[in-house]
C-alpha positions as CSV (number, residue, x, y, z in Angstrom):
1,R,29.4,12.1,-3.2
2,V,25.8,12.8,-1.9
3,L,24.5,15.4,-3.4
4,N,25.5,13.0,-6.8
5,L,23.5,9.9,-5.5
6,E,21.4,8.3,-7.9
7,L,19.5,4.8,-9.0
8,N,22.3,2.9,-9.6
9,K,21.7,1.3,-12.9
10,D,24.5,-1.7,-12.4
11,R,23.8,-2.9,-9.1
12,D,20.0,-4.3,-8.2
13,V,19.0,-6.3,-4.9
14,E,17.4,-9.5,-5.8
15,R,13.7,-9.5,-5.2
16,I,12.5,-11.9,-2.9
17,H,9.7,-10.0,-1.1
18,G,5.4,-10.8,-2.5
19,S,4.6,-7.6,-0.5
20,G,6.3,-4.4,1.0
21,I,9.0,-3.8,2.8
22,N,9.1,-2.1,5.9
23,T,11.9,-1.6,7.1
24,L,16.3,-2.6,6.7
25,D,19.3,-2.9,8.6
26,I,23.1,-2.8,7.3
27,E,25.2,-4.2,9.8
28,P,27.6,-1.6,11.5
29,V,30.9,-4.0,11.7
30,E,31.9,-4.5,8.1
31,G,28.7,-2.7,6.3
32,R,28.2,-5.6,3.9
33,Y,24.7,-7.8,5.3
34,M,21.2,-6.2,5.4
35,L,18.1,-7.7,6.7
36,S,14.6,-6.4,4.9
37,G,11.3,-7.6,6.8
38,G,8.3,-7.5,4.9
39,S,4.5,-6.8,5.3
40,D,4.2,-10.6,4.7
41,G,6.0,-11.5,8.2
42,V,8.7,-12.5,5.7
43,I,12.5,-11.2,6.5
44,V,15.5,-11.9,4.2
45,L,19.5,-11.1,4.6
46,Y,21.3,-10.3,1.7
47,D,25.1,-9.9,0.7
48,L,26.1,-6.2,-0.4
49,E,29.5,-6.9,-1.8
50,N,30.3,-7.3,-5.1
51,L,31.2,-10.9,-5.1
52,S,31.6,-11.6,-8.8
53,R,33.8,-8.2,-9.7
54,K,31.4,-7.5,-12.6
55,P,30.8,-3.7,-13.0
56,S,26.9,-5.4,-12.8
57,Y,25.4,-7.7,-10.2
58,T,22.9,-8.4,-8.0
59,C,23.0,-8.1,-4.1
60,K,22.1,-11.9,-3.7
61,A,19.9,-12.8,-0.7
62,L,21.7,-15.2,1.4
63,F,18.6,-16.6,3.4
64,T,14.9,-15.8,4.1
65,V,12.5,-16.6,6.7
66,G,10.3,-17.3,4.3
67,R,6.2,-17.8,5.2
68,S,7.0,-22.1,5.5
69,H,9.2,-21.3,8.5
70,P,8.2,-22.7,11.4
71,D,9.0,-19.5,13.2
72,V,7.5,-17.1,10.9
73,H,5.9,-13.6,12.0
74,K,2.3,-13.8,11.3
75,F,2.1,-10.4,10.4
76,S,4.3,-7.4,9.5
77,V,7.7,-7.3,10.4
78,E,7.7,-3.1,11.1
79,T,11.8,-3.7,12.7
80,V,14.9,-5.9,11.9
81,Q,18.0,-4.7,13.6
82,W,21.3,-6.5,13.5
83,Y,23.1,-7.3,17.2
84,P,25.5,-3.4,17.4
85,H,28.6,-6.2,17.8
86,D,28.4,-8.6,16.1
87,T,26.6,-10.9,13.1
88,G,25.7,-13.8,15.0
89,M,22.5,-12.5,15.6
90,F,20.0,-10.2,14.8
91,T,16.3,-9.1,16.3
92,S,12.7,-8.4,14.4
93,S,9.6,-7.1,15.5
94,S,6.1,-7.5,14.5
95,F,2.3,-6.1,14.7
96,D,2.1,-10.0,16.1
97,K,3.0,-8.9,19.0
98,T,6.5,-10.4,19.4
99,L,10.0,-9.0,19.0
100,K,12.1,-12.6,18.1
101,I,15.7,-12.4,18.9
102,W,17.7,-14.8,16.0
103,D,20.7,-16.7,15.5
104,T,22.0,-15.7,12.6
105,N,23.6,-19.1,11.9
106,T,21.0,-21.5,12.6
107,L,17.7,-19.0,11.6
108,Q,16.4,-20.4,14.8
109,P,15.1,-18.0,17.0
110,A,17.0,-18.0,20.2
111,D,14.2,-15.7,22.5
112,I,11.0,-14.5,21.7
113,F,9.2,-11.3,23.8
114,H,5.9,-11.2,23.7
115,F,3.5,-8.6,24.0
116,E,0.0,-7.1,24.9
117,G,-0.5,-4.9,21.9
118,T,1.2,-4.3,18.3
119,V,5.0,-4.1,18.1
120,Y,5.6,-0.7,16.4
121,S,9.3,0.0,16.4
122,H,12.7,-1.5,18.3
123,H,15.8,-0.4,19.2
124,M,19.4,-1.9,20.4
125,S,21.9,0.8,21.6
126,P,24.7,0.8,19.0
127,V,27.2,1.8,21.9
128,A,26.0,0.2,25.6
129,T,28.5,-1.8,26.9
130,K,27.2,-1.8,30.1
131,H,23.6,-3.2,29.6
132,C,21.6,-5.3,27.0
133,L,18.1,-4.0,26.9
134,I,16.2,-3.6,23.6
135,A,13.9,-0.9,24.0
136,V,10.2,-1.6,22.6
137,G,7.3,0.6,21.2
138,T,3.9,-1.4,21.3
139,K,0.1,0.2,21.1
140,S,0.9,0.5,24.6
141,P,2.0,3.9,26.2
142,K,4.6,2.6,28.1
143,V,7.7,2.0,26.9
144,Q,8.9,-1.3,27.4
145,L,12.5,-2.5,27.6
146,C,13.7,-6.1,27.1
147,D,16.7,-7.3,28.6
148,L,18.4,-9.6,26.3
149,K,20.6,-11.2,29.7
150,S,18.5,-12.1,31.6
151,G,15.3,-12.6,28.7
152,S,13.1,-10.7,31.3
153,S,10.8,-7.9,30.0
154,S,9.7,-6.3,33.6
155,H,11.2,-2.5,33.1
156,I,9.2,-0.4,31.6
157,L,8.7,3.7,31.4
158,Q,5.5,5.3,31.9
159,G,5.0,8.8,31.0
160,H,3.5,9.0,27.1
161,R,-0.7,8.7,27.0
162,Q,-0.9,7.2,23.9
163,E,0.7,4.4,21.3
164,V,4.8,4.6,21.1
165,L,5.6,4.7,17.2
166,A,9.3,5.3,17.2
167,V,12.2,4.4,19.6
168,S,16.0,5.0,19.7
169,W,18.8,5.1,22.0
170,S,21.4,7.9,22.2
171,P,24.7,7.1,20.2
172,R,26.4,8.8,22.5
173,H,25.3,7.7,26.1
174,E,24.2,4.6,26.4
175,Y,21.4,4.8,28.9
176,I,19.9,7.6,26.7
177,L,16.7,7.0,25.7
178,A,14.4,9.3,23.1
179,T,10.5,7.4,22.0
180,G,8.3,9.0,19.5
181,S,4.4,8.7,20.4
182,A,1.0,9.5,19.1
183,D,0.6,11.6,21.7
184,G,2.5,14.6,19.9
185,R,5.4,14.2,22.4
186,V,8.9,13.5,22.7
187,K,11.1,12.3,25.8
188,L,13.9,11.5,26.6
189,W,15.2,8.9,29.2
190,D,17.5,7.9,31.6
191,V,16.8,4.3,32.0
192,R,19.3,4.4,35.0
193,R,16.5,6.6,37.4
194,A,13.0,5.5,38.4
195,S,11.4,7.9,37.2
196,G,12.9,7.7,34.3
197,C,11.8,10.9,32.0
198,L,14.6,13.4,32.0
199,S,12.7,15.3,29.4
200,T,9.9,16.2,27.2
201,L,10.6,18.3,24.6
202,D,8.6,21.4,23.3
203,Q,8.5,22.9,20.0
204,H,8.0,26.1,21.5
205,N,10.4,26.0,23.7
206,G,8.7,27.0,27.0
207,E,6.8,30.2,25.3
208,K,3.3,29.5,26.5
209,S,1.6,32.3,25.0
210,K,2.0,30.9,21.7
211,A,1.0,27.7,22.2
212,S,-2.6,28.6,24.5
213,S,-4.0,26.6,21.4
214,E,-2.2,23.5,22.0
215,A,-1.3,21.1,24.4
216,A,1.5,21.7,26.6
217,N,5.2,20.1,25.8
218,T,4.4,18.5,22.2
219,A,6.8,18.1,19.7
220,H,4.3,17.9,17.2
221,N,0.9,18.9,16.5
222,G,0.6,15.3,15.2
223,R,1.5,12.1,16.0
224,V,5.5,11.4,16.4
225,N,6.0,8.5,13.9
226,G,10.2,8.9,13.5
227,L,12.9,9.8,15.1
228,C,17.2,9.5,14.5
229,Y,20.1,10.8,16.2
230,T,22.6,12.5,14.7
231,N,26.1,10.1,14.4
232,D,27.6,12.8,17.1
233,G,24.2,12.1,19.2
234,L,23.9,16.1,19.4
235,H,20.7,16.4,17.9
236,L,17.4,14.3,17.5
237,L,15.9,14.7,14.5
238,T,12.0,14.1,14.8
239,I,8.8,13.8,12.4
240,G,5.5,13.9,12.7
241,T,2.1,13.8,10.9
242,D,2.0,17.3,11.2
243,D,3.9,17.4,7.5
244,R,6.7,18.6,9.5
245,M,10.4,18.0,10.6
246,R,12.2,19.1,13.9
247,L,15.7,19.5,15.1
248,W,16.8,19.5,18.4
249,N,19.3,20.1,20.8
250,S,19.7,16.6,22.7
251,S,21.5,17.7,25.6
252,T,19.7,21.2,26.0
253,G,16.1,19.5,24.8
254,E,15.9,23.2,22.9
255,N,14.2,22.9,19.3
256,T,16.6,24.3,16.7
257,L,13.9,25.9,15.0
258,V,15.1,24.9,11.4
259,N,12.6,24.9,9.0
260,Y,12.5,21.6,6.5
261,G,9.2,23.0,5.0
262,K,6.6,21.2,4.4
263,V,7.6,17.1,4.9
264,C,4.4,14.6,3.6
265,N,3.8,12.0,6.2
266,E,0.8,10.3,5.9
267,S,2.1,7.1,7.9
268,R,-0.1,5.2,10.3
269,K,2.6,3.8,11.5
270,G,6.4,4.4,12.1
271,L,8.5,6.0,9.8
272,K,11.9,5.0,9.3
273,F,14.6,7.8,7.9
274,A,18.6,8.1,8.3
275,I,21.3,10.4,8.1
276,S,24.6,10.5,6.6
277,C,27.4,9.9,8.1
278,G,30.5,11.0,7.8
279,C,29.0,14.0,5.2
280,N,29.7,17.7,5.6
281,P,27.4,18.8,6.2
282,E,25.1,16.2,7.3
283,F,22.2,14.8,5.1
284,A,18.8,13.6,6.3
285,F,17.0,10.9,4.1
286,V,13.3,11.2,4.4
287,P,10.7,8.9,2.7
288,Y,8.4,11.7,1.3
289,G,5.5,9.3,-0.6
290,S,7.2,7.5,-3.8
291,T,10.5,9.5,-3.5
292,I,13.0,10.2,-0.7
293,A,13.8,13.8,0.1
294,V,17.5,14.9,1.0
295,Y,17.3,17.4,3.0
296,T,20.7,19.1,4.8
297,V,20.2,18.6,9.0
298,F,21.2,21.8,9.9
299,T,20.2,24.6,7.0
300,G,16.6,22.8,6.5
301,E,17.5,22.9,2.3
302,L,15.3,20.5,0.6
303,I,18.4,19.4,-2.0
304,T,16.4,16.9,-4.1
305,M,13.9,14.8,-4.5
306,L,15.4,11.0,-5.0
307,R,12.8,9.2,-7.7
308,G,12.8,5.6,-8.7
309,H,10.2,4.0,-6.5
310,Y,6.3,2.5,-7.7
311,S,4.9,3.1,-4.6
312,T,5.2,4.9,-0.6
313,V,8.5,4.1,0.2
314,N,8.8,2.9,4.0
315,C,12.4,2.9,4.9
316,C,15.8,4.4,4.2
317,V,19.0,3.1,5.4
318,F,22.9,5.3,4.6
319,Q,25.3,3.1,4.3
320,P,28.9,5.2,5.5
321,H,31.5,2.7,4.3
322,F,30.2,3.8,0.6
323,Q,28.2,6.6,1.2
324,D,25.4,4.4,-0.4
325,L,21.7,4.6,0.2
326,Y,19.4,1.7,0.6
327,S,15.5,2.5,0.3
328,S,12.7,-0.1,0.4
329,S,8.9,0.6,-0.4
330,K,5.6,-1.1,-0.6
331,D,6.6,-1.6,-4.5
332,C,8.6,-4.8,-3.2
333,N,11.6,-3.4,-4.3
334,I,14.7,-2.2,-2.3
335,L,16.9,-0.1,-4.1
336,A,20.5,1.2,-4.3
337,W,21.4,5.2,-4.8
338,I,24.9,5.5,-5.3
339,P,26.8,8.5,-6.3
340,A,27.5,9.6,-10.1
341,P,31.0,8.7,-10.6
342,R,31.8,12.0,-11.7
343,E,30.6,15.6,-12.4
344,P,28.7,15.9,-15.9
345,V,30.9,17.2,-19.0
346,P,29.6,19.7,-21.7
347,D,28.8,17.6,-24.6
348,D,31.2,19.7,-27.0
349,I,34.2,18.6,-24.6
350,S,36.0,15.2,-25.6
351,E,37.1,14.0,-22.3
352,K,40.3,13.3,-23.6
353,S,41.0,17.0,-23.6
354,L,40.1,17.7,-20.3
355,P,41.9,19.0,-17.5
356,Q,42.6,16.5,-14.9
357,E,40.0,19.1,-12.3
358,H,37.1,18.4,-14.0
359,L,36.8,15.2,-11.6
360,N,35.1,15.4,-9.0
361,P,38.1,15.1,-6.1
362,A,35.5,12.6,-3.8
363,Y,36.3,10.2,-6.6
364,E,39.6,10.4,-6.7
365,D,40.5,7.9,-3.9
366,A,42.9,5.0,-4.4
367,W,40.5,2.4,-4.4
368,S,38.4,1.4,-8.0
369,S,35.6,-0.8,-7.4
370,S,35.0,-1.4,-11.0
371,D,37.7,-3.8,-13.9
372,D,37.4,-1.0,-16.7
373,E,38.8,1.7,-14.5
374,G,42.8,0.9,-12.7
């Protein structure tokens, strides 16, 4: 299905944002509701479900935290995330130096955390049951941990030398956190430990002779502005402004040396990319200028470039229930990418005469989403 992804001509997402869209998140419970955050501070919640049951439909915005809302972010929203366990709460962080915890039903902030500098990224663990910590990357080299239960943000992780552009909890171990910084480093932390830092990833895997010209223990020769774990948590994919993407074994910290070629990355802030879920092999969807590059995670092969946006793509999210992809861009649009319904048939053969095996087996499932099949 992923190999056949194309711009969905029958589904569009209602256009609400009047400026670039930096961040998207689809709630993990039903995979039905999506949040978006814009560079004007606006947050929108969409219903992705086709309630009309018509083949062509628009995903409607259910509500907006707009410019006139008393609690709207003053500057660009960089990250939105649903509370991992239910849709009653979501979070947003912004260049206005705040992280807000929202009650979905009232659209009021239940809590607001204030920081000394710009907030680039935040993340809640998808698997944590014993803690309610939100990791926050800001202009400070200190990684901040905000506790939802106590409402305090006293806990910090020290070790980076420059601003922290990306943070991601492991989907496998609830106390393990990965952070990427403008200092070129990626650090893995166990937040239970006093010192915190477990390891600093080294692109040269400890072979210092080759690395004499570069700083020791850097993951990238540039700013690290994107991190994404594979769904089993066994590997971590990182991206940097050295135009490189690297795949790491998250338990040994080893660079697997998968070569993705040149991955153009001129973003001055966090870059939000996605890894597929439930596919074999797994794919990475990476914003690449105004396109989205699709790579196989473990071989590094560039499969295709998805073209449809008019301007820089800021974010990709994968919807695992239907293997759909959503992307957002500086062009104010959110695009839906879905698998093309079947393999192309040569023009000179009428479809009726085809044996059934020409249908892509991935589509021969029991349910049908459109009315004219059945």
